[in-house]
C-alpha positions in Angstrom: 0.0 0.0 0.0 1.4 3.4 -1.0 2.2 5.7 1.9 0.6 9.2 1.9 4.1 10.8 2.2 7.5 9.7 3.2 7.2 11.1 6.7 3.5 11.5 7.4 0.5 9.1 7.2 -2.0 12.0 6.8 -2.4 15.8 6.6 -1.2 17.4 9.8 -4.0 19.9 9.8 -7.2 18.3 8.4 -6.2 14.6 8.9 -7.2 13.7 5.3 -5.6 11.1 3.1 -7.9 12.0 0.2 -5.8 14.8 -1.1 -2.1 14.5 -2.1 0.7 15.7 0.1 1.9 19.1 -0.9 4.7 20.0 1.6 5.8 19.7 5.3 3.1 17.2 6.2 0.1 19.2 4.7 -2.2 18.3 1.9 -2.7 20.5 -1.2 -5.7 22.3 0.5 -4.0 23.1 3.8 -0.4 23.8 2.7 -1.2 27.1 0.8 -3.1 28.3 3.9 -0.2 27.5 6.2 2.2 29.3 3.9 -0.2 32.3 3.7 -0.4 32.4 7.5 3.4 32.5 7.7 3.6 35.3 5.2 1.1 37.4 7.1 3.1 36.7 10.3 6.1 38.3 8.6 4.3 41.5 7.8 6.2 44.5 9.3 5.2 48.1 8.8 8.8 49.2 9.0 9.7 46.8 6.1 7.6 47.5 3.0 9.1 44.5 1.2 7.4 42.2 3.8 3.9 43.6 3.1 3.0 41.3 0.1 -0.8 40.9 0.1 -1.4 43.8 2.5 -4.0 46.3 1.2 -2.2 49.4 -0.3 -5.1 51.6 0.8 -4.3 50.9 4.5 -0.8 52.4 4.0 -2.0 55.8 2.7 -3.0 57.3 6.0 -0.6 60.0 7.3 -1.7 59.5 10.9 0.9 57.1 12.1 -1.0 56.1 15.2 -4.1 55.2 13.2 -2.0 53.4 10.6 -0.4 51.3 13.3 -3.8 50.5 14.8 -5.2 49.5 11.5 -2.2 47.3 10.7 -2.7 45.4 13.9 -6.4 44.9 13.3 -5.9 43.8 9.6 -3.0 41.4 10.4 -4.8 39.8 13.3 -8.1 39.6 11.3 -6.3 37.9 8.3 -4.7 35.3 10.5 -8.0 34.7 12.3 -9.8 34.0 8.9 -7.1 31.6 7.7 -7.3 29.8 11.1 -11.1 29.6 10.6 -10.6 28.0 7.2 -8.0 25.5 8.5 -10.4 24.6 11.4 -13.3 24.3 8.9 -11.3 21.8 6.8 -10.3 19.8 9.9 -13.9 19.6 11.3 -15.3 18.7 7.8 -12.9 15.8 7.5 -13.8 14.6 11.0 -17.5 14.5 9.9 -16.6 12.6 6.7 -14.6 10.0 8.6 -17.3 9.4 11.3 -15.4 11.1 14.2 -18.2 13.6 14.5 -21.9 12.9 14.3 -23.9 14.4 11.4 -27.2 16.0 12.5 -29.9 18.0 10.8 -28.2 21.3 11.7 -25.0 20.3 10.0 -26.9 19.5 6.8 -29.0 22.7 7.1 -25.8 24.7 7.3 -24.3 22.9 4.3 -27.4 23.6 2.2 -27.2 27.3 3.3 -23.6 27.6 2.3 -24.2 26.1 -1.1 -27.2 28.3 -1.6 -25.1 31.4 -0.7 -22.9 30.7 -3.8 -25.9 30.9 -6.1 -26.0 34.5 -7.1 -29.6 34.6 -8.2 -30.9 33.4 -4.7 -31.3 36.7 -2.9 -32.6 35.5 0.5 -30.5 32.3 0.8 -30.4 32.6 4.6 -34.1 31.9 4.9 -34.3 29.3 2.1 -33.4 26.3 4.4 -33.7 28.1 7.8 -35.3 25.7 10.4 -35.2 22.6 8.3 -32.8 20.8 10.7 -35.6 19.3 12.7 -37.3 18.0 9.6 -34.1 16.4 8.4 -33.6 14.7 11.8 -37.1 13.4 11.7 -36.9 12.0 8.1 -33.4 10.6 7.9 -31.5 8.2 10.1 -27.7 8.6 11.0 -26.5 6.6 8.0 -28.7 8.5 5.5 -27.6 11.8 7.0 -23.9 10.9 6.6 -24.5 9.9 3.0 -26.3 13.2 2.3 -23.5 15.1 3.9 -20.9 13.3 1.7 -22.9 14.3 -1.4 -23.2 18.0 -0.3 -19.5 17.9 0.5 -18.6 17.0 -3.1 -20.3 20.2 -4.1 -18.6 22.4 -1.4 -15.2 21.0 -2.1 -15.4 22.1 -5.7 -16.3 25.6 -4.8 -13.1 27.6 -4.4 -12.5 29.4 -1.2 -13.1 33.2 -1.8 -10.0 34.1 0.3 -9.6 36.9 2.8 -12.8 38.9 3.3 -11.3 42.4 3.9 -14.7 44.0 4.3 -15.5 41.6 7.1 -12.3 42.6 8.9 -12.9 46.3 8.4 -16.5 46.2 9.7 -16.4 43.5 12.3 -15.4 44.0 15.9 -15.3 40.3 16.5 -11.7 39.9 15.6 -10.6 42.8 17.8 -12.6 41.3 20.7 -10.8 38.0 20.4 -7.3 39.6 20.3 -4.7 39.0 23.0 -5.0 41.7 25.6 -1.7 43.4 24.7 -2.7 43.8 21.0 -6.2 44.9 22.0 -4.6 47.7 24.2 -2.7 49.0 21.2 -5.8 49.0 19.0 -8.0 50.7 21.5 -5.6 53.5 22.4 -6.9 57.0 21.8 -5.8 58.5 18.5 -7.2 60.7 15.8 -9.9 59.5 13.5 -8.5 59.5 10.0 -11.4 61.6 8.8 -10.7 64.1 11.6 -7.1 64.2 10.5 -8.0 64.9 6.9 -10.4 67.7 8.0 -7.7 69.3 10.2 -5.2 69.1 7.3 -7.7 70.8 5.0 -8.5 73.5 7.5 -4.8 74.1 8.0 -4.3 74.4 4.3 -7.2 76.9 3.9 -5.8 79.0 6.8 -2.5 79.3 5.0 -4.3 80.5 1.8 
């Protein structure tokens, strides 16, 4: 029987043997995410060469305090989203291999995620909302696992959309989950960038 890799029996993140080994004990799905996490870890505001993949817009603010605060929030938010994706792949594999029970809610959420990718379905959140109880009532454990495996085939062939920058900019959830030292840096008092622009404009008008 062919080994998954020379040193590893399965992916060190998701535990899968279904996808080929890509590098350092990770499958082809998880390895790019691990590499992306390491690249984000190396971001350094004082070293522009390290900021590959960092939004250029976030570097345009002249207020250094605000720029530093935004940098911490974006870096932490990106890492959090990649970790969420790695966790998602690991939990999904556990369900496929029978380590985690498949219930109606699991299938409801899978249906909702697939529906969200159909652009013409406007209110996809309500399309399958509340169907978990009905699924549990009509399907036994083996049938639910089979249904999950079919839905999984669809989801696995939908490419991950990547980092959701808007979600990081608008969400306080990532800041709330930060380690206390980082949170202190992000919540320090500084000028709002719009206030800074207004002050700069007023100063310019005064000189004129």
